[in-house]
N, C-alpha and C positions, 0 to 999 in steps of 0.2 A: 486418598482424599483428593478432591479436585480444588484447584485454585482458579476461580473464575477469571481473574485478571490475566493469568498465564494463558488460559484457553483463548480468550479474546485476542491477546497479543499474537498468538500463533496463527489464528484465523486471519487477522488483519495482515500479517506478513505474507501469507499465502495469496490473499487477494491482490496485494500490491505487486508481488512477483509475477503473477499471471497477467495482470493488466499491463505491466511493463513489457512482457514478452509480445503481447498482441499489439499494443499501441507504443510506437517507438518514441514519441515525444511526450514530455511531461504535460504539455498542454492537452494532448489527446487523453492521457490518463486522467487528468483532472476533470475533463469534460465527462468522460465515461463514469467516473466515480462520484461525480457531482460534488467535488471539493475544490478548494483553491489550489492554484498551481504552487504556491509556497508550501502548502501542506503536503502536496505530492513530493516536492523536493525533499522535505524533511523525512517523509516516510521511505522514500527510495534510499536516502542516505543511511537510514536506520536498518532497513531490511534487505537491501540488495547489494551487499558488499561481499 
């Protein structure tokens, strides 16, 4: 059985990790993903440890 929230969470984590590898600053990641820098900080803290 699939859990949609889990699938979305895994996909979001992969996107954040890849963007962080390419763009070294949170400002550049935020610009690339079209989200706020504070959201990027929160996502990096959650997914890139």
